[in-house]
C-alpha positions, 0 to 999 in steps of 0.5 A: 041247186043243192050244195054239198060239201065233200071233205077229207074228215069225218061226216059227224065232225064237219057236219057241225061246221058246214052247218054254220056256212048254210050247208045242211048236214045231209049234204056233207060227205066225208070219210068215214069208217064202219063201226064194229057191231060189238064194241061200237068202235070204228074199224079200219074199213071205209064207208063205201063209197068214199070220197077219196081221189077218183071215188069222189065223184062216186061218192057224189053221185051216191048222194045226188045225180045233179051236174057239179057247178063248182068244186074247190081243190088243191090237189091231184085227187081232186082231178076226177071232180075237176073234170066233171065240173062246170066251174072250179076253183084251184088253190096252187100250192105249187106242187101238182103241175098235172092238177095246176094244167087241167085247172087252166084247161077248164078255166078255174079260177087258180088261187096261190096259196101263199096269199091266203 
C-alpha cells in the first residue's frame, strides 16, 4: 500500500526528511500557508484542507481514499485519525486521558514517552 506522512510542519520542510525514510515527497501532508501573489511571502491563511485536529481525516482523504492502515499520534488532536485507522501507535505523555482511553479501545500499541 501507499504510505502517507502527515505532520504539523510545512510540507516542503518535511518532504526532505520523509524521502530519507522511503516516503515519497508527494505523500507528505503538512501545514502550509497560502502565499501572497504580490510578495510571494506566506499569508496567515492555511492551505485547505489543513491536517489539524478533525481536519486530519479530510486532509488525508484529499490525497487518497485508501483505508488508514496505521497512525501514530500523541494528543487529542489525533483522535479523529485514530478513529478512522485500522491500527495505531499512541505515544503517551501522561496528559490526555481521552486519547489514551481511545488508544486502549482501539488496541493501539501504547508507548510511554519517558521510555523513548
